C-alpha positions as CSV (number, residue, x, y, z in Angstrom):
1,X,-3.7,5.6,5.0
2,X,-3.3,6.9,8.5
3,X,-6.7,5.6,9.5
4,X,-6.1,2.3,7.8
5,X,-2.9,1.7,9.6
6,X,-4.5,2.5,12.9
7,X,-7.5,0.2,12.2
8,X,-5.0,-2.6,11.3
9,X,-3.0,-2.0,14.4
10,X,0.2,-1.3,12.3
11,X,2.5,1.3,13.7
12,X,4.7,3.5,11.5
13,X,7.7,1.7,12.9
14,X,6.3,-1.7,12.0
15,X,5.4,-0.5,8.5
16,X,8.9,1.0,8.1
17,X,10.4,-2.4,9.0
18,X,8.2,-4.2,6.5
19,X,9.2,-1.7,3.8
20,X,12.9,-1.5,4.8
21,X,12.7,2.2,5.7
22,X,13.0,4.4,8.7
23,X,10.1,5.2,10.9
24,X,10.5,8.9,10.3
25,X,10.4,8.3,6.5
26,X,7.1,6.5,6.8
27,X,5.7,9.2,9.1
28,X,6.6,11.8,6.5
29,X,4.9,9.8,3.7
30,X,1.8,8.9,5.7
31,X,1.4,12.6,6.7
32,X,1.8,13.8,3.1
33,X,5.1,15.7,3.6
34,X,7.0,13.4,1.3
35,X,5.6,11.5,-1.6
36,X,5.3,7.7,-1.8
37,X,7.7,6.2,-4.3
38,X,6.6,3.7,-7.0
39,X,8.5,0.9,-5.1
40,X,6.6,1.8,-1.9
41,X,3.3,1.5,-3.8
42,X,4.2,-1.8,-5.3
43,X,5.3,-3.2,-2.0
44,X,2.1,-2.0,-0.2
45,X,0.1,-3.7,-2.9
46,X,2.2,-6.9,-2.6
47,X,1.9,-6.9,1.2
48,X,-1.6,-5.8,1.8
49,X,-3.3,-5.6,-1.7
50,X,-3.8,-1.8,-1.3
51,X,-4.4,0.2,-4.4
52,X,-2.1,3.1,-5.2
53,X,-5.1,5.4,-5.3
54,X,-6.0,4.5,-1.7
55,X,-2.4,4.9,-0.5
56,X,-2.0,8.2,-2.2
57,X,-5.4,9.5,-0.9
58,X,-6.9,9.8,-4.4
59,X,-9.7,7.5,-3.4
60,X,-11.1,6.9,0.1
61,X,-12.6,3.6,-1.2
62,X,-10.6,0.7,0.1
63,X,-10.4,-1.9,-2.7
64,X,-7.8,-4.6,-2.1
65,X,-6.7,-7.4,-4.4
66,X,-8.7,-9.8,-2.4
67,X,-11.9,-7.8,-3.0
68,X,-11.4,-7.5,-6.8
69,X,-13.6,-10.0,-8.7
70,X,-10.6,-11.2,-10.8
71,X,-8.7,-12.2,-7.7
72,X,-5.0,-13.0,-8.2
73,X,-5.3,-12.4,-12.0
74,X,-5.9,-8.8,-11.1
75,X,-2.5,-8.7,-9.4
76,X,-0.7,-10.1,-12.4
77,X,-2.4,-7.6,-14.8
78,X,-1.6,-4.7,-12.4
79,X,2.1,-5.6,-12.2
80,X,2.4,-6.3,-15.9
81,X,3.2,-9.9,-15.4
82,X,1.5,-13.0,-16.7
83,X,-0.8,-15.2,-14.7
84,X,0.8,-17.1,-11.8
């Protein structure tokens, strides 16, 4: 996540603003000292299409919603909603 943020030019402070959190909270989460919450993971998916596995460091493979062959249908299945 740290490398992805750097590659995207997104600071911890900017991500914190986008998630409605403090910069120190994001710093702790990115550095693995505090766990990401389910709401964080959903918001990161909504904002950037990032999988929870990627954010949590379970997978180093970046697969975003836009890369998935099912496109936007993937998002609706992933969030439990219908097609939109």
